[in-house]
N, C-alpha and C positions, 0 to 999 in steps of 0.2 A: 889205844889200839882197839879197833872194832873187831868183834867176833861175830860171825854168822854161823848158825847151826840150824839144821832142819830135821824134824822128826816126823816120819810118816805116820798116818793114822787112817782108819777106815770108818770113822764115825760121821754121823750127821753133823751139820754145823752147830745145832743146838746142843747136842751131846758133847761135842768137842769143847764148846764153851763151858759147859758145866764141869767137865773134867779139868779144864784149866783153872776154873775158879776153885775147885777142891784142892788141886795141886798147890796153888798159891796160898790157900788157907793152911794147908799142911806144912808148907815151908815156913810160913810165919810162926806157926805153933812150935815147930821143931828148933828153929834158930832165932829166937827173940833177941839174942845178943847182937845180931847183925842188923837189927832195926829194919827189917824188910817192909817195903811199902809197894802198893800197886794201885793204879788208877785206870779204870776202863776208859777208852777213847772211842767209844762206839761198840758195836756188837762183836767185832772180830779183832780188836786190837787193845792191848793193855800195856801201859807204861810200868816198868818195874825199877826198883832201886834197893840197894842194901849197902851197908857200910861194913868195912873190915879194916883193921889197923889204922883207923882214923881217916880213911879214904872211902869214897862212895863209888860204887859201880852202878851205872844207869843203863837202861836199854828198854827193850820192848819185846812183846811176843805178838805175832800176827797169826791168826787162824785162817787157813786157806783150805779149800776142798782137798782133802787127802794129806794135808801137812800142817805142821806147826812150825813157824819160823821164829827163832830166837836171835835177837841182835843185842849185843852188849858192848858198851864202851868201857874198856878196862884200863884204868890208870897204870902206868909203867910199873909201879911198885907192887901192884896186885896181879900182874900177869901170871905168876905161878898158881894163882887160885882160879884162873879162867876155866880150866878143865873141870875142876870141882864144882864150880857154880853151874855150868851147863849140865853136868851129870846129875846134880841134885834136882834141878828143875825137870830134867828128862825122866828121872826115876819116879818122881812124884806123879808126873803126867801119865806114865806107863801104868803105875799102880791104879790110878783112877780109870784108865781105859779098860783094864781088866775087870774092875768093879762094874763099869757100865755094861760091858759085854756079858757079864754074869747076871745082869738085871738088879744089881745091888746099889746102884747110885741113887742116893737119897736127895 
């Protein structure tokens, strides 16, 4: 099952990318048991994957002017986790957006 979710932002492309990088790093540090991985596919797109219950969720995040688009392919057995996966990614991105707006993004 494919899930699409969009999160609006008002950041420059460079700052949005930096926020996404920090969000992915934060996710990887908080949830190492899910073996999160991410691979940049250019300046505005990243492939992501993580494992839960022996299955892997794969997808990607695309940065667009004014929005971040999350696309995940969720195996049937992991569908109950889809909302949690989106929320965690979104929460981390929002946290770093606030840091960026406050001028604290290192």
